[in-house]
C-alpha angles and dihedrals in degrees: 000000000000108000099196132108145143131247113212087357088296127118094211088089094159089065094053101035142028137189145197131190091285110021141044119199118208132172120264109267096039108147116262093235090055091051090049091051092049091050090051100042096044099030091230143127110258118221123191117210146128125242111222086337092304130123096208093092096154092058094046105040137056125180147157137186091294105047150320136258123213134178123258090255089069136074120232086229087071085077099034091123093061093075095216134101113285120199131189119226113220127218137040098308093091103152091084096171090054096050104038124066110186146159129174095288109037147004135215115203142185112289091237096053109127120240090246091058092045089055090053090050090050097047095043098045095033093231143114111262129214134181118231150121138248115213086350090299126129090202089087093157090067097033091064147017120218131186130171088271107042151351129235116191146179111292092234095060111133124238091248090053090050091051089048091052091049090053092047101043103021091217138122110273129207133171122232149134140236136210097033099312107339105153090200087080094177091063091066103036141069117187146159132171091279101051150326142227127198136199117278095254093058111120129227090251091053091048089053091053090048093051092048095047095047097044102255096125 
């Protein structure tokens, strides 16, 4: 089964959508067949919404099984259908999905995130929170994809960053790409412990790396 698709006719699906173990969030207007595929591949409930009027939900939102984080341009009611706590992160770091990488046990965040915001991340998601980079990038939410089973990250991640991620998440770590060589692997991938789906330009070799890293082989 080919697990690739587009959202809004665009292969950077991690920019437009996001998912947890139970829910996938997609922008209003996403085609019904795409929603059906996400529901099947990820075994989730698919919710269509906008975040502060924007369609780039994957860049703006981060969540896990305990709650969701949104930027201060958004209204918690944007995610009222999720049925979990929704918290707003204050300050200038508004692209929450880009700067937070989280699963159900831990979170890595932008190195400039204030302690107050880190506390909100911790209390909302119910996890320990750490500052750090992947491949020297603060946009850790797009430089990696983490589930409760594995972690796939930017191919230029340093050994010290990899060791740090092992300490934080306690999971197997692999490097890889999506969408025919995009090193921001999270921009082209949605995954949880039950399944995954990648952007339409992702190659068979890349899909193999994804499956191996996230425990589907």
